[in-house]
Wavefront OBJ file of the C-alpha trace (Angstrom):
o trace
v 93.730 151.620 75.968
v 93.802 154.504 73.458
v 92.370 154.410 69.938
v 95.885 154.508 68.434
v 96.867 151.301 70.191
v 93.636 149.457 69.388
v 94.084 150.282 65.687
v 97.676 149.068 65.821
v 96.614 145.821 67.481
v 93.823 145.305 64.988
v 96.174 145.823 62.066
v 98.760 143.398 63.451
v 96.293 140.560 63.937
v 93.853 141.225 61.050
v 95.790 142.857 58.211
v 96.549 140.325 55.478
v 94.400 137.667 57.195
v 91.011 137.766 55.396
v 89.649 134.609 57.034
v 90.440 135.919 60.514
v 88.942 139.294 59.595
v 85.724 137.530 58.586
v 85.613 135.840 61.998
v 86.160 139.202 63.661
v 83.248 140.737 61.715
v 80.911 137.970 62.904
v 81.760 138.282 66.603
v 78.858 140.144 68.199
v 78.272 138.599 71.611
v 75.436 136.445 70.259
v 77.055 134.026 67.829
v 78.893 131.006 69.192
v 82.157 129.794 67.712
v 80.168 126.975 66.116
v 77.812 129.489 64.479
v 80.786 131.431 63.098
v 82.425 128.236 61.819
v 79.244 127.316 59.950
v 78.872 130.788 58.428
v 82.494 130.921 57.265
v 82.707 127.283 56.196
v 85.741 126.706 58.368
v 86.531 124.129 61.020
v 85.582 124.890 64.609
v 89.182 124.431 65.797
v 90.558 127.009 63.325
v 87.865 129.525 64.316
v 88.625 128.982 68.007
v 92.333 129.554 67.311
v 91.573 132.846 65.565
v 89.310 133.960 68.417
v 92.013 133.137 70.958
v 94.558 135.214 69.025
v 92.157 138.146 69.015
v 91.571 137.710 72.745
v 95.336 137.736 73.311
v 95.468 141.106 71.531
v 92.523 142.412 73.605
v 90.419 143.315 70.583
v 87.719 140.837 71.642
v 86.758 139.654 75.108
v 84.564 137.088 76.825
v 80.955 138.184 77.224
v 79.960 138.408 80.870
v 76.544 137.985 82.444
v 75.270 138.530 85.985
v 77.969 138.492 88.671
v 80.626 138.519 85.913
v 79.831 134.960 84.900
v 80.882 133.974 81.371
v 77.948 133.459 78.999
v 78.083 130.248 76.985
v 76.286 128.911 73.925
v 76.667 125.557 72.200
v 79.265 124.593 74.779
v 81.647 127.490 74.142
v 82.031 130.932 75.689
v 80.530 133.839 73.776
v 82.830 136.680 72.786
v 82.216 140.303 71.922
v 84.350 143.102 70.573
v 86.013 145.339 73.150
v 84.069 148.606 73.597
v 86.512 150.923 71.840
v 86.920 148.792 68.746
v 83.163 148.674 68.160
v 83.368 152.253 66.930
v 86.181 151.629 64.432
v 85.475 150.517 60.872
v 87.221 147.301 59.834
v 88.513 149.274 56.817
v 91.092 150.859 59.100
v 92.703 147.463 59.710
v 93.400 146.924 56.019
v 93.992 150.515 54.893
v 97.127 152.130 56.390
v 96.172 155.518 54.893
v 92.837 155.577 56.720
v 94.533 154.497 59.937
v 97.041 157.325 59.632
v 94.200 159.805 59.292
v 92.702 158.513 62.524
v 96.002 158.816 64.337
v 96.374 162.419 63.159
v 99.385 164.639 62.641
v 100.239 164.730 66.329
v 100.541 160.960 66.471
v 102.762 160.908 63.371
v 105.126 163.404 64.987
v 105.190 161.210 68.085
v 106.071 158.152 65.985
v 108.928 160.008 64.307
v 110.294 161.000 67.717
v 109.948 157.451 69.056
v 111.849 156.107 66.054
v 114.862 158.115 67.168
v 114.611 157.069 70.811
v 113.521 153.438 70.437
v 117.025 152.089 70.966
v 116.928 153.399 74.549
v 113.333 152.448 75.372
v 111.757 149.071 76.048
v 109.206 148.454 73.250
v 105.633 147.655 74.238
v 103.859 144.381 73.489
v 102.268 145.897 70.376
v 105.531 147.468 69.179
v 107.353 144.125 69.470
v 104.719 142.396 67.330
v 105.039 145.171 64.757
v 108.850 144.794 64.797
v 108.508 141.023 64.237
v 106.221 141.720 61.296
v 108.558 144.291 59.704
v 111.783 142.326 60.293
v 115.328 143.224 61.305
v 116.822 146.613 60.506
v 119.524 149.012 61.663
v 118.465 148.921 65.329
v 116.710 145.536 65.658
v 118.334 142.103 65.565
v 116.639 138.699 66.066
v 118.461 135.782 67.656
v 117.034 132.293 68.041
v 117.410 130.430 71.311
v 120.639 128.511 71.726
v 122.900 130.857 69.784
v 126.340 131.338 71.354
v 126.877 134.192 73.815
v 129.945 135.315 71.852
v 127.771 136.033 68.810
v 125.463 138.123 70.967
v 128.428 140.059 72.387
v 129.653 140.694 68.841
v 126.296 142.260 67.941
v 126.383 144.354 71.128
v 129.838 145.714 70.280
v 128.657 146.724 66.803
v 125.503 148.397 68.170
v 127.621 150.258 70.734
v 129.573 152.035 67.978
v 126.474 153.197 66.081
v 124.413 156.314 66.611
v 121.242 154.736 67.971
v 122.525 151.581 69.623
v 120.064 148.732 69.226
v 118.041 145.870 70.615
v 118.658 142.147 70.284
v 115.475 140.073 70.595
v 116.565 136.713 72.001
v 113.943 134.054 71.342
v 112.858 135.282 67.900
v 113.958 133.571 64.673
v 115.463 135.455 61.732
v 112.101 135.472 59.938
v 110.375 137.129 62.912
v 108.774 133.969 64.289
v 108.484 134.123 68.088
v 109.830 130.854 69.498
v 110.694 131.851 73.075
v 113.874 132.042 75.124
v 115.621 129.023 76.605
v 117.185 131.193 79.336
v 115.839 133.213 82.249
v 116.759 136.886 82.416
v 119.151 136.398 85.344
v 120.934 133.530 83.595
v 121.316 135.527 80.384
v 122.455 138.629 82.258
v 125.234 136.741 84.013
v 126.410 135.045 80.787
v 126.438 138.240 78.745
v 128.081 140.371 81.426
v 130.897 137.820 81.689
v 131.267 137.721 77.917
v 131.320 141.532 77.645
v 134.071 141.751 80.264
v 136.134 139.212 78.321
v 135.553 140.423 74.772
v 134.593 144.130 74.717
v 136.792 147.074 75.715
v 136.168 149.563 77.282
v 133.474 148.371 79.670
v 129.892 148.666 78.461
v 126.569 148.703 80.282
v 123.573 147.012 78.681
v 119.990 146.430 79.765
v 118.142 143.095 79.686
v 114.365 142.898 79.955
v 111.996 139.946 79.771
v 108.717 140.179 77.844
v 105.766 137.818 77.520
v 104.624 137.905 73.886
v 101.662 135.729 72.899
v 102.547 133.243 75.623
v 106.294 133.111 74.873
v 109.019 134.565 77.064
v 111.610 136.528 75.103
v 114.581 138.605 76.235
v 115.393 142.100 75.037
v 119.112 142.934 75.179
v 119.332 146.709 74.831
v 122.558 148.480 73.862
v 122.537 152.253 74.468
v 123.251 154.748 71.720
v 126.911 155.645 71.135
v 128.247 158.247 73.584
v 130.639 159.782 70.979
v 133.536 159.290 73.379
v 134.376 155.602 73.696
v 135.215 153.427 70.715
v 134.345 149.852 71.604
v 136.587 147.019 70.491
v 135.453 143.430 70.191
v 138.436 141.083 70.479
v 140.720 143.919 69.310
v 138.488 144.850 66.352
v 136.243 147.886 65.933
v 132.855 146.720 64.687
v 129.931 148.721 63.357
v 126.440 147.708 62.289
v 125.204 148.661 58.831
v 121.635 147.651 58.120
v 121.282 144.104 59.398
v 124.969 143.161 59.180
v 128.093 143.624 61.276
v 131.331 144.817 59.660
v 134.842 145.611 60.786
v 135.309 149.366 60.594
v 137.491 150.579 57.736
v 140.501 152.739 58.712
v 138.693 155.943 57.754
v 135.586 154.839 59.688
v 137.617 154.009 62.765
v 139.272 157.420 62.515
v 135.865 159.132 62.438
v 134.772 157.254 65.554
v 137.928 158.221 67.423
v 137.237 161.837 66.436
v 133.776 161.595 67.961
v 131.935 161.478 64.612
v 129.123 159.094 63.733
v 129.764 156.552 61.003
v 126.153 155.426 60.928
l 1 2 3 4 5 6 7 8 9 10 11 12 13 14 15 16 17 18 19 20 21 22 23 24 25 26 27 28 29 30 31 32 33 34 35 36 37 38 39 40 41 42 43 44 45 46 47 48 49 50 51 52 53 54 55 56 57 58 59 60 61 62 63 64 65 66 67 68 69 70 71 72 73 74 75 76 77 78 79 80 81 82 83 84 85 86 87 88 89 90 91 92 93 94 95 96 97 98 99 100 101 102 103 104 105 106 107 108 109 110 111 112 113 114 115 116 117 118 119 120 121 122 123 124 125 126 127 128 129 130 131 132 133 134 135 136 137 138 139 140 141 142 143 144 145 146 147 148 149 150 151 152 153 154 155 156 157 158 159 160 161 162 163 164 165 166 167 168 169 170 171 172 173 174 175 176 177 178 179 180 181 182 183 184 185 186 187 188 189 190 191 192 193 194 195 196 197 198 199 200 201 202 203 204 205 206 207 208 209 210 211 212 213 214 215 216 217 218 219 220 221 222 223 224 225 226 227 228 229 230 231 232 233 234 235 236 237 238 239 240 241 242 243 244 245 246 247 248 249 250 251 252 253 254 255 256 257 258 259 260 261 262 263 264
């Protein structure tokens, strides 16, 4: 893992969570969860939950002894910070400006490039958590489990007529809460492909990927960026996505699309 990713993970799990940050500061491979609970004045169960979340993000790990056996104290496993994060000040997890300095100019250029190409790439575990935190936008849409396939196809048709395409995260609520998918990837793929054939013209290829995020399975439905040739119709209407909403294209917007010009 590179320093850029460990900072990103630390910020996702610790930024805006002062109690969890205090637990993180106290983890040193010697204190038990009970010790940390006593020092912070919190319940043991809440401290254990915070430690588990940090373990899930790989910023802390179980402390191992001889023959890789887990070291325990007071009935619970001891944890320590992962090696790379030991050398990073906790200030970087609360101060975006300091974090940007660590990432450097090269990393910022890389982020700008990725922003353009994200609609065609499968986001990483860390990127998905960051997307959930920031909310929906022009290229990201959240859909809770159980929503109708027709509504998903409608979003796909709108993404298909926009410059960058987009990604639908199935199994994430509108507020960014990860709740998990009620369908397997194969089941969703079959349902959506059938719906696309029946509702979208001309034919359109999409990509579906399954991700395990904090113990929940979610599905990523990826619509490619617009090819500047085909204008996709959903049930005889040309749709486009503006911000987080889907609109029917106005006559002048439809004309631009048919001339191979981006609307948005």
